[in-house]
N, C-alpha and C positions, 0 to 999 in steps of 0.2 A: 825809477831808474831811467836814465837817458838811453835812447835807442842805440847810440854808438857804443856806450859802455856795455849794454846788454849783449850786442853782437860779439864784442870782444870776449866777454865772459863765456858766451855760448860756444865760440870756436875753441876756447881753451878746454872747456868741458868735453867737447867732442874728441879732441886730441887725447885727453886723459882717459876717456872711456875706451878708445881704441887701444891704447897702451895696456890698460887693465885687461881688456878682452884677450889680448895676445898673451899676457902673463898667465891667465887662468885656463887657456886652452891646453889640450894635450894631444898626443898622437892619435888617441882614440876618439877625438871629437869632444864636444861639450858634455858636461855632466848631465845625466837625465834629470836631476833635480834643479831644473832651470828656474830662475826667479822671475817674478813679474812685479807689477806695481800694485800696491795696496790702495784702497779707496782714500786713505788719508795722505797719500803722496809719498809715504815711506816705501822702503824696499822690503817686500814680503814674498816668500816663496809661494808660488801658485801651482806648481806641478808636484804631484805625489807619485813616487815610484814604489809600487807594491810588489815585493818579491814573494813568489809562491813556488810550491814544490813541483808543479807540472803545468803543461799547456792545457788550454781548453780543447775539448773534442769538437765542439761547434758552438756557434753563438745564436742559434735558434733555440730558445729555452724549451720549446715544446717537444723537441726530439732528443734531448740529452738527459742523462741521469747522473752525471758526475759533478761534484762540487766545484771543480776548477772552471767549468763552464758557467755555472750559476753565479760564481763570484763576479764575473764580468757582466752577464746579462742582467743581474739585479740592478745595475746602474745604467743600463741602456733602455730598459723597459719598465713599465709600471703595471701593477695588477689592479683589479677593480677595488679590492680592499687590501689593506696592508697590516703588518704586525707592528707592535710597539717597538721602541728603540732597542729594548733588550728582553722582550718577552713575546708571547704569541697571542696577546690580546688583539682584538679586531679594531682597526681604525680606518678612517677614510683613505681612499686612494683615488682612482679614477671614478669611483662612485662616492657620492657625498652623503647619501642616506639609503636605507634599505628597510623593507617591510616584509615580514614572514607571515604567511597565512596560519590560522589556528591548527590546521591539519599537517603543517610542515611540508606541504607539497608545492607551494608557490612562493617564490622570492621575487620581489619587485625592487629594482635598483634605480635610483636617480643618478644620472651621470654628470660629471663635471663639464661645464660648458666652456667653449673657447680654447680647448686644448688642441694642439696640432702635433701630428707625427713629425719626425725629423725630416721627412721628405716634403713637408708643407701641406700634406693632405689633412683633412679634418678627422679628429676622433669623435665618434658618435655611436649610437646604438647599433647601426648597421655594421660598424667595424667589429663590435663585440660579437654580434651574431655570426659574422664571417669567420672569426677565429674559432668559435665553438663548433660551427658546422665543419670546419676543416678537421678538427680533432675527432668529433663524434662520428663522422661518416667515413672514417678511415677503414674500418673493417678489420677482420682478423688477419688478413694478409699483411697488414701494416701494424700489427700489435707491437712489434719490436720498435717501430719508428716512433710511435706515440705511447711509449711504455708507461709514462707517468699518468697520462689520461686514463688508460685502461686500468691502472692500479687504483687510482683514486675514485673513479666513477663507474667501476664495475663492468669494464669492457667498452663496447661501442654500440651505436644505435642498432637495434634489432637483437642484441644479445639479451639473454634472459635476465641477467643481473644488472643491466645498464641503469644507472640512476636517473639520468636526465632524459626527459621525454621530449622537451621542446625549449628552444631559446628564441624569443620573439622581441622585435623592436616595437614597442607600443607607440612611441613617437621618437623624435630625433635624439632625445636625451633620457629616455626611459626604456629599460630592458627588463623582460620578464622571463624567469626560469620556471618551468613546470617540471616537477619530478615524477618519476614512476613510483617511487617510494621515498619516505622520509630519509634524510641522511643527516644525522646529528652534527657532524663536523663540516657541513657544506660550506659555510662562510670561511672557515679556517682553510679548507681546501682551495677556495678561490684566491686566497692570499698567497698561495705557493708560487714560487718562481716559474714553474713550467706553464702556468696559466696567465702569464703576462700577455698583454694585448699588442699584437704586431700590426704594422701597416698593411692593410689588404692590397693596396697598390704595389707595395714593394714585394709582397709575397707573390703576386701575379707576375711581376716583371722579373724577379730573380729566380723563381722556381726553386730547383734543388740547390741553388747557390745562395739562398737567403741566409743560411748558416754562416756564410763568409761575409755577408753584407747586411747585417741586421739593422732594422729600422723600427724604433719604438717611440714612446713619448717621454722617456725617462730623463733624468738630470744630465746625462752625458750622451753625446752622439759618437757613434763609431767612426774612427778615423783610419786606422790601418792595423794589419795583422801580419807579423813575420813569424811563421810557424816555429814553435819551440824556442822562441826568443822573446817576443813582446807583442802585446795588444795595446793600442793607444786609443783612448776616448777623450773627447773634448767637451767643454762646457756647452750645455744647451742654453743659449742666451734667452730663449723664450719659455723656459720651464715654468709650469703653472704655480710652483711654490715660491712665493715672493722672497727675494734675497738669496735664493739658493740655485745651484750649488755654490759653495765658497771657492772651490778650486777651479782653475782654468783647464787643467788637463790631468789625467791619470794614466800612468803607464804600468801595465801589469807585466812584470818580468818573470820568465820561467827560469828558475835556478834549482834544479832537482835536489842537490845535496844540501841538507840542513845546515851543516857547518859552513859551507861555502856561502850560503845565503846570509848567515850571521856575520861572516867576515865582510860581505858586501854592505851590510847595515853599518858596521863599525867604520868602514872607510868612506861612507857617504854615497856609495853607488846606488843604494836604495834607501827609502825613508821608513818603510814599514814592511814587516815580514810575518808570515804565519809559519807554522811548523817548527817552532823553537824546540830544540832538543831539551827535554826536561832537565838534563844535567847542566844546561847553559843558563837556566833561569836566574840563579843567584849571581852569576857574573854580570848579567844585564842589569840586575837591580843595583849592583855596585858601581855602575858606570853612570856618572852624572849627565852624560850626553844622551843616554837612552832611558827608556821606560818599558815596563812589562804590562801587557794587557792579558787578562784571563777571559776566555770565552765561557759563558755559563754552560755547564755540562748537559747535553741532551743527545747522547750518542751511544753506540755499541760497536766494538770491534769483535769480529767473530771468525771462527773456522767453520766453513760450511761444507756439507757433504752433498754430493749429487746422489739422491736416494734412488735414482733410476739405474745407477751403475753398481756392479758388484765390486767389493763386498759391502758397499754402503747402503744397499737395499735391505740389509739385515740390521734390525733395530739393536740387537745385542752388540754388534760391532760398533755402532755409533755410541752406545752407552759406554762401552769399554774405552773408547778413545776420549770420551768426556772425563773418565777417571784418570787418564794418563797425561793430562796437561796440568802443569804446575803454574797456575795463574799468578799466584803471589810472587813466584820467582821471576816471571815475566815483568811484573810491575816494578819489582826491586831493581831489575837489570836495565829496563828500558824506559821507565816512566818516572823514576825518582819520586815515587809516592804520589804523583799527580794523576792517579787513577785508582779505581777500586775494582775488585774482582766482580765479574758478571755471572749471574746464574739464570737470568731471564733475558729474552730478546729485547726488552725495553728497559730504560734506565729508571732508577728509583724516583727521579723528579716527575715522572708521569704519574698522574693520580691513581690510575688503575693498577699500578705495580703490585705484584703479589709477593710479599715478603715472607709468607708462610711456607713457600716452597723450599724443600731441603736441597742444598747445593750438591753437586757431584764432587765429593772430596777427592783430592789428589791421592789415589790409592792404587799403586801398581799391581798389587796382589789381586785386588778386585777386578782390575782391568784384564789381567791374564785369565782369571776365572771366567769372565764373560766371553772372552775370545774363544776359550775352549768350548763353552756351551754353544757358541755360534758356529762351531766347526772349524776353527782356525787355531788349533793348539800350538802350532809353530809360527803363528803370525802370518804376514803376507807382505807383498811389495805394493807400494802406492806412489802416485805422483801427487805432490802438494804444490799448488800454484801460490807464488809469493808476489805480493803487490810491488810494482816497480817504482812507485812514488810514495813519499811520506804523506800520511793523512792524519787528521787530528786524533783519531782513535788508534792510529798505528804509526808511530814515528819512524820505524824501520822494518818494513815487511820482510826483507830478506833475513835479518838477524832473528826476528821473531820466528820465522819459519825454521831457521837452524836450531833454535832452542826447542821447538816442538819436535823436530827431527830427532834430537838427542833423547827427549822423553820417550818417544815412540819406540826407539831402538831398544829400550830397556824391557819392552814387552814383546819383542820379536817382530815389530813392524818396521820394515825398511823403507825409508822415505827418500824419494828423488824430488829435489826442488826444481820447479819450472817457473819461468816468468816470460812476459812479453811486454812490448810497449803498451802504455796505459790504455789507449783507446782500443787496441786489439785485445788486450786482456779482458776488458769489460764486454766487448762484443762476443768473444768466444765463450766466456763464462755464461753470459745471458743465453747463448744458443745451446747450453748444456754440454759443452765440450770438456769442462773442468771436472775431474772426479772429486777433488777436494781442493779448497781454495780459501785464501785469506781475503776478507773484505770487511766492510763496516757500513754504518749508516748513521748519519746525523739527522735527527728528526726535522721534519719540514714544518709541522704545525702544532706540536705539543700535545697531540691526541694519541691515545693508545692504538687507534685504528691505523695510524700512519706507520707504526712498527709492525703490528701483528698481521693485519690484513694485507698491507702492501708487500711485506717481505715473505710471508709464509702461507698465504691463502692460495688455493688451487686456481683461482681466477687469474693469478699473476704469474703462473708458469709461462716463461717466455718473455717476461718483462722484469720485474724486480725480485721475483722468487727464483733466485739462482740455484737453490737447492732442489727445485722441481718437486717440492714436497706437497703432498695432497692428503687431506683427511676430511672426510665428509662431515663428521661431527663438528670438527673445528670450523669448517666453512659455514655450517648452519648457525653456530654461535656468533661468528664474526659478522655475518649479514644481519642477524637479529640485533646485535649491539650497535651497528650502524644506524639501524632504523628505529631505535628506541630513544625517545627524547629525555627520559628520566635518567639523569647522570648516575644516580646510585645503582640503578638496575644495570646500566652499562658497565660500571666498575665490576660488579659481580660476574657478569658475563666474561669480561676480559680476564678476570682472575681464573675462571674455569679454563679459558683458552690457554693460559700460561701453563696450567697443570698438564693439559694434553700435549703441548709442545715439549715440555720438560720430559715427559715419559717417552715420547717418540724420538727425541734428540736428533733432529735434522741438522743441528749446529752444535758446536762448542762455543757458547757465549764466553768471550775472553775478558773484556774490560769495558768500563765506562770511564772515559778520560776527561780531564779538565784541561783543554788545550791552551797553551800559552802563545802569545804573539809578542813581538818586539818592535819598538819604534823609536824614532828620535824623540827627545825630551820635549820638543816644542810643538808636537802634534796635539791638537785639541779637537774636541767634538767627535772623536772616534769611539764608538761603543760596539764592541764585538757582539754579534747576534748569536743566540744559541743554535740557530739553524745552519750556521756556518757560512751564510751568504750575507755580506755586510753592506749596508747602505753607506755610501761615502759622500752623500749629499751635504752633510753638515760638517765635514772635516775641513780644518784649516790649520795653518801654521801660525804660531804666535810670533 
């Protein structure tokens, strides 16, 4: 083409593009789902807008326990080893190979070379040591701050149950973990989101503000955060995984109401959403512009009791309330069959699940009898905390609380429903302020230890054991199960642990759900992960 003709055509295209831009704009500004250019020269959407039920608490993965935070940090940070796309098998991450000593007390990891943090500093063995020193030296006064570390590794350095003795840089790209005792799920624990490796330089510079200015090695770099509105991350052009990520930008939008979020998906305001109401699944399936994704189930929703507070310090009261919840009615009303009643604190997909345990039948007469034996023949008054945000295991905390309230009224228990903003709710419940509360857990690593020890062991009071439940026999069993390499022996120990928990009834296990997500029909490469935190590295628009 001659230069003059080319310039004429270029000027015409510019005029046309300006006109089109004017037609497509609105009073609210440009659509979040902005397009970019594909590698083949065509027009392909390069921004993904992910609608979710609530905002993140913080973006330092080491200090948070909520799924909304991990949903974002999963894509900013990398862990030493990672899970499979839709399972918890162990794969390479920032470490490319690992060796375990015969006695299970030493793990030697070879690290990936040439990786940079988003601030341009080097990832190496010293960075790994820095992160673990930060967590393990926190001490009991910061147990709440690094709750996950304390939960997964038996407290902090100097504590009797602490798993890790030393983390040492052997050379620039070799790190060695020495343990005080064997821990069977050690590698699975390392793959968990809270143990992602952060930039030491950024941690030093940002201090307490790091959770608002995160710096990792992951596929996306942090760009901005407008509280209770959006978090924006942008493509890491130097990511170590060749050809990834596919997207240029991801915007995490906070839209608390499930129905409003679905409407935003239908109108194109967002591209992908979690927290689909079970009743809306069929409608999405019938829309040619949309598709449904199902997250493999690995969760439990529960009603927890603070066993340090009256009357929940009485086992018979807790057993009575277990008999007073109609779980099947909850599933029929709020889950559209996309859940099953729970009788144990861990879901049936976990290998050590004890199916021989007899469930607490919905039996109001038995509940009344137990209350009478406990010294409460006329019932009592109680506060029940209801979750303010939808979660995969609990699509509507307030309505579920109201259904439980109606059940309990039939046995003379008068329930007052209480709620708080999500971050406050978690903080207060963790501190032991909630007498009874609705919560849940999505498994982090596919191991029974991640449910039973993390949520119900005495070591984790003040972190993830919100019920503040303590049982010496249970503790001994759970620590033994952690330290036993024989998987069959571990299963038997965990089955015994479930028997103890079932008898003591610190919870009413409610449901195990199969959460649904909705997205545009042209989204490809998205595989919802059972842990609830999704890698968006391979996602693209067709």
